[in-house]
N, C-alpha and C positions, 0 to 999 in steps of 0.2 A: 504494500500500500504506500503510495506517495504522500508525502506531507507537503501541502501547498502553503505558500506564504499567506499571511493574513492581511486584510485591508480594513482600515478604520473609516467609517462613513464620516465625511466632513460636516454633516448636518446633525446627526444624532449620536455619533461616536460608537455605534454598534460595530463589533468586529466580526468579519466573516472571511472564509477562505476565498482566495483570489479567483478560483475557478467557478465560484458561485455568483460573483457579482460583476465580472467583466465579460463582455462579449466583443470579439474581434469582427470587424467589418472587412469586406474585400478591398476597400480603398485604404487599408492600413490604419484606419482610425479605430478607436475603442469606445464602447458605451459602458458606463458604470450605472448600476441600478441596485439600490439598497432594498432588500426584502423587508427590513424592519420598519422604515419610515416612508419608503417610496421615493426617496430622493434620487434623481437621475442626472447624469452629466453625459452629454453626447459629444461625439466628434473629438475625442481626446486624441491629439496627434501623438504618433509614436515615431521612434527613430527606426529607419530601415537599415538592416545591415547585419 
């Protein structure tokens, strides 16, 4: 079993595993969605490489 890093919601401070809250898009951007409070952040740019 893999251990994934945790991500803390900037809105409610709830901690969740990275694979549960981040979704990768085909254009290399990422969407963050907190299951606890519903906070979302879209089009998070990533570094290619």
